[in-house]
N, C-alpha and C positions, 0 to 999 in steps of 0.2 A: 554194411551196412557202418558207418562212420558216427560214435558215440562221442558229442560234445567235441567237435573237429574245430582245431583252432585253422591259421590263414595257409599254415604250411602245409596242415593233413589235406586241404580241399584244393592245393596246388598240386600234390601228388598223385592226390585220386584222378584230377583230371589228366594229368599226363600218362598214368598207368592206364586210362581210359581211350588215351591217343595210340599208346602202344597196340593196344587190345584191337583197336580198327584197324590197324597198319597189319595186325599179322592176319587178321581174318581177308585183308583184300591180296594177300600173298596165297591164304588157302584155296582162294576162287581161281586165281590166275592156274594153279597147280593142277586145279580142277580141269581146267579148259587143256591142257597140255598133255595128260595121264596117260593117251595112245600113245607117245613117242616115248615113254618111259618106260624103264624092263618092270616086266610083271612082279618083282620082289617090292618093289615101292609102291605098287597100287594098295599092298595092307599097309602099309607105314598111310599110305594118304587115306586109306576107311579108318584108321585110327584115329589122324589129326579131325578127318569131318568129325568122330563121334565127340574127340574130346572136344571140339569147336560148339557140338551140341549141348554139351554138358555145361560149358561155359556160358553159353548163351541163357539155360533154362537157370544156371546156379547166378546171372545176372537179373534175369528176371523177377528174382526172386527176391532180391535184395532190394529193387525197386519197389516191389511190392512191400515190403518191409518197410521202406521210407515211405511212401503214399501214407500207409497204415499211421505211421508214427506220427505223421504230419497232421491227418485228419484227429488223431486224437489229442494232439494239444490245441488245433483248433476249436475241437469241440470242451477241450477245457477251458480255454480261453472264452468260449461262450455262455459256457456256466458260470465263471468267474465274474460276469459282468452283471448276471442275474441277482448273485448274490449282493450287489452294491445298491445302498440307499438309494434312493430318489433324487435326493437334494447333492448328490456328488457327480460332477461330471468324469468320464476318466479316456484315455487316449489308449485305446483297445491294442495298441503296436508295442505299449511296454509296461502296460499294466499300471500305469501312475495317474494321477490326479493332474489336470489340466488346468484347473483353475486357483489362483493365488488369493487365499482370504481376507478379505478387506479388514480394517480395523474395528472392532464392533466394542461397545458401551459394555462395561462389566458389571450386570445386574446382579453378580455375586457379594461383591464389595462389601454391600450391607450386613453380608452370616458374618464379616471377620470384624467379632468385636473383642477389644482386649481391657485387662483391668487396666483404670486410669494409671494404677503403681508402676504397670511394668513398666519397663526404660526397655525403648526399642532401639538397638544400635545396629550398625552398620559392621557388625564382627560376625563373624561364623563359627567361631570354636562354641562346642559344645559341650558338657560333663553329661555323659551316659553312663555314670558308674553305677546308679540304682539298675540297669539293666547287666544283668548277666550276659557276658561273650559278644554286647554288643559296644562297637569302640567307641571313641569319642571322638568328636569333629573336630577336625583342628584349620587354624587360622589358616587364611589363602588370600595373596593381594588380589585387589581390585575385584573381590567379591561382591557382586550388582544386589543380590537378595537382602531383605535386612532379616533381625533377628529378634522376635519374630517375624515371620513374612508378611509384608504390606505392598507387596508389587505380584500382579499378574506376570505370565511367563511371556509373555510380547510386550510388555513395559520393559524388561529388561534386556531383550533382543530385539532387533530390527527385522530379522529376514532370516530365513532356513541356515543358511550358512553360517550362521553367527554361533549355533549354538555349540556344547562344549564335545569333544572326540572323547568317546567312550575308552576304556582300559583295551591297548592294542595289545592280542599273542600273536606271533608268529605259529605256522603251522611245524607238524613234527619234520624232521630232518629229510623226509623222503620228499617233501612237498615245499621248503623252505626257497625254492628258486621261482616262484607266483612272487613272494618279497618284491624282488628285482623285475619282473617277465613286463615289459612294456606292452604285451598284446592284454596280461590280465590288469594291467593299469588304465590301459584302454578300455576295457570291459567293465571295470567297475563305476565309469559313469552312468551306465544304463541304471545301476540302482541308484545312483544320487539323489532322487526324492523319495524313496524308501526309507533311505539311510537317514536323510536329515531330519524326515518325520520321524524316526525312532530316537536319534539323540534328543530331539526336542521332547518325547514323550518321558524319555528316561530321564532327565533333568527335571523334569515335573514329579517325576517318582521321588526322586532324591531329596528334593525340597518337602514335600510332601510329608515323607516319612521321617524326616529332621526333625520337622513340625511333631508330629505324631509320639516321636520318642518323648517330649517334654510334657505331654499330657498323660502316658501311661503310668498310673500308681496302682498301687494297691489300694481299692476303696471304689474305686472307678465303677460305675456302671457302664455294661459294655452299649448299651445303645448311646448311651450319652458319646460315649468315645469315638463312636461309629459317625454318629452324626458331626461332628467337628472333624473328624478326620475328613469326610466327604464334602463338609463344607467349603473345607480348605482346597480340596482339590478340584473341585466346582470353579473357587477363584484363581486358582492358579491358570488353570488350563482355560478358565473363561469358557468354561462347556458349552457350546453349543448341539445340540440334536447328536447326530452321527458323526460331524465333522473333526469333535472332538473331546473329551472330557475323560469320564473312568468308563473301565473297558469290563469290568465286574464286580459285583456287590464287594465290600469289604468281607472278608473270612476272618473271622477271632478267634476260631476254634479250640474249644480248652481241655486239657487233660487227655484222655483216650480218646477224646474227637480229633482226627487229625487233617480233616476239610469238609469246604462248603456250609459252615455253622455262619448266619452274622443272623444278628437278633431280629425277630419280627418287633411291631408293635405290639407294645403291653410287655414284653419280656423285661423282666425287673433283675435280670444275672449281674452279680456284682465280681468284678476282677478280685481276686484276694491272694495273699501273699506266696502262699503253697501253689498256686496255680502252673499250667506249661500252657501258654497260650500262643499259638500260630496267629500272627497278622500277615495274609493275603490281600494285596488291593493289586488294582491292575490302571493302567492310564494307558491314551489312544490319543494319536494325531491322525487325521485322514485313514484310519481304519488300521494304524499300526498299531499293534499291541505289545504293551510292555508290560510282564509279571513278573511281580519279584516279591518274595515272602522271606521273615524274619524270625526268631521263636523269641517269645517274651518269656523271663523268668527272673525271679527275684530271690529266690533261694540259691543260694550255692551247691545244694544236693544234687540238683540236675545238670551238674554244669558237663558232665562228659557224654549224657544225651544229647546237649545240644551240642557238643563238640563233634559227635560222630555223623549227625547230618551237615553240621556246617562243614567240615573238611571234605565229606563225599562229594557233597555240592562245589567245592571248587576244583578237587581233582577230576570232577566231571566236564568241569569247562576246561581244564588245562587240557585234559585228554584229547576233548572232540577236537576234530577236523574233517575235512574234505577225504572221503573214499575209508573214513571210520564207520566199522561193522557195530552198531547197535547192540551186537547181543553182546560184544568183549566190553564193549563201554560200561555196558551194565553190570559185567563180572569185576571192574575194576571197583566200581561204587559199592557193589555188595559187601567186594572185601575188606574196604574200610568200615562201614558199617558195621559188620559184625566182629570186629576187631575190636570194641568198645564193652565195656560192662558197666551198669553203674549200681552203687551201694543207695537202697531208698529203706529209711526205717529199720536199719539192722539187715537188710534183705538183699541179699546181693543178685543182680537181673542182669540178664547176656541181653545185651543189643542186637537187633536184628532190623533187616529192612520191613518194610509193609510192601508185599508183594505186588497187591493188587494196584497200586497206586505206582505212577511213572511220570517223567519228563514227557515233552513231548516237541514237533513241529509245530510254529503258530501260523494263518494265513491271513490276509486282509479278512477284519470284523469277523473273523473266526479262531476263537481261543485255542482250540484244537485241530491239526492238523491229521493229515491222515499217518505221522509215524511217531512210534512211542521208542521212548531210552528206557529199558526194563532198571529195576534197581539191583538186579543180582544176574549172573550169569547166566542165560536163555539157553540153551543149544538145541532146545527141541522147535520151540517155536518158530514161524513164518518169518515172525521180526527179525531172529538171530540175525541173520545175515545181511539182511537191508543195510544197505553204508548210505553216511553223510553226503549231502552234494553242494556241490557249488551254489550258493544264492537262499540255500536256507536260513529261515529263522528259526532259532531255538528255543524253550524251556527249560533249563535243566535244573529240576526239583530232586529234593530227596527227604525221605520219611523215616526218621529212625524209632524203634516202638520198644517198650519194655515188653509187651504181650504178646500176642498169637502171630502177627505178623501179616494179618487178614484182617478185611475191614467188613462191617454190615451197614443197612442204612440204617438211619436212626429219622425221626419224626421231632420238631415239627420241620418243614421244607422253608427253604429261603432263598435257595436258587432256581433259576427258569432261565432256560433259553429258546428263541423263535427257531422251529427246524429251518434249514437251509432252502428244502424244497417248499415250504409252506411262501407261496409270492404273492398271495391273494388272497381275500377272505368270502371267496363266493359260496364254500357250503357253511358258510355260517349265517342261520336261521334267525338266532337271538339277538336282540337289539344291545342288550349291555356287554354281552363276549364280543360283538362286531366292533364295536366302539374302542374297546379295551386292542384288542387285535391291532387295530389301527394306529392306538397309539406306542403300542408296541413295536411297530415297523417303523414308524418314523423317528422315534427316540433309539432305539436299541438296535435297530435291522437283526442284524444272528447272534449280538453278545450278548452275555447273562446280563439277569436284571431282579430284582428282588420285591418283593409284593408292597413292601416300606413304601418303596423310590414310588408307588403307582399311587396308594393310598397319599402320598404328600402331593400329585399332581389330582386328588378330585375325586378320585375314584373310591367304590362303596363296595362291599358284597364281591372283595376279592379274591376270597377263597372259592365259590362256588363259578364266578367265571372262570379262573383259570383251572379248574375242574374239566370243565366244557370245554374249552381250548386243548387241554393234554389230552380228552378223551377223544377230540377228533387230531388228533396227530398233529399240530399246528405248532405247538408247544410242548416241550419236554420238561421235565423236574429234573434239578441235581439235589438231590438228599444229602446231609449231612453224612459223611462216612468214618465211624466208628471202630477203633480194635475194642478188645473185651473189657468190661468193667474192672476200674481199678488200676487200669493200664495206664502209659504216657508215652505222648508221641513228641516227635517235633521235626521242623521243617523247616531248610534253608534254600532259594532257589534264584538263581540269577537269569537273565534275558541277553543272547547274544544274535549275531549273525557271522554265516560261513562267506567272508566277503573275496572276491577272486583272487586277492594277495593275502590276506589276514584273517583272524577272526576280530571281531568286534564286540565287547563285551558293555551294555549300555546302562547297566546298573550296580556296579563293585563301586564302592567309594568307602569313606572312612569307618564307617561302622557297620560294614557287611561285606 
């Protein structure tokens, strides 16, 4: 069976098949004339006959494998279509959206209010020196957005083709031929819609986090901070149901909490000078998700902790590529994380990877795909020998910790996700959970959401309704994940695609 055949492979396969058929015809002729040949050749003829039978059996097995693979791909395609929201049309042949969104009024403009004394400029430059290990934004010619932002993404660019190209990285030497291959360049056109959607979502993410870095200061309430960030996200993306907008709740996990914490209504937590906060949020366009995060710290004490995850993430991205084994990539990441140590309050801590967390593939409307990128060299796992493949979309995120390297679940919960197999609410008997499930399906599909968003939309009694949906296997909670008390954790994350010709990273910019 041919795996990922090119044009030359297919032609060779056809020619080989023709040669094989010619040999079969010759064998048939030799069988007709076998009485005229010496007895010694009868054995040879019998051997040829057996050989032909074996070839037939082998060919039949290969054909069965091909048919099995085709059926598997067809089933996968049909399942994929079920995951998509009802308001998005698709082309089943290339899994791309066939509709072009028309210009819409931006109802979120009124959410963006600035102090009248703030001067709005066309400069891109921004000083981030208050934030440790986060770079300053440099001035660039022809910058379209203002500082602070006053334009949605659609006001800045006319169509998908206009969005800035991400950071391009060529593959390792054994795959460098891809960058000049005409066949691979043609194949890349197949991914055009997906790539352009991700470029748009990536540009939104950069502009939103640039704004976020101006409001993050010691003394700000976390709920006030995330609401400002999310309002800006809604405005810049011109959020519209599942067509575009936020991909998952804004994470602002503090200190020993590594992931999945976002403040619920009534949370009065205030960001302190000595806190280490992981700011993790996602944007999406047409279901294609950008997942990117950075760590906020004000105290230089934690610099090495941040450096560990920042460097490990970049090395992970650089070493990722087609045919790279995930277990080996995890080894590269883990080696960097474990090479750092940090001194806090006079005590030296060896930094290690959080082994329970990992990078991952992403699929349309699904933040976590089937493949995981470990943060350590894993020789025993089934995943260790799995290879990265052409066309896949990855989020490489690394978590460094001064703690045990393992996380446990905490309360309160703030992240939930509709299960992919939950296509209808037929088994919901209660009125409030039924209405809530319908809203979740229409507004988030299989992307993550938080109770705060539901309450903002007018729902009450959220906890009880969400528990009902979780108990009936329609919705799944994703609790905050924390290392041991008193430890500190850091995270950096980038999103990229393994295109046929090269890697394109959609989230790298001046800040990280």
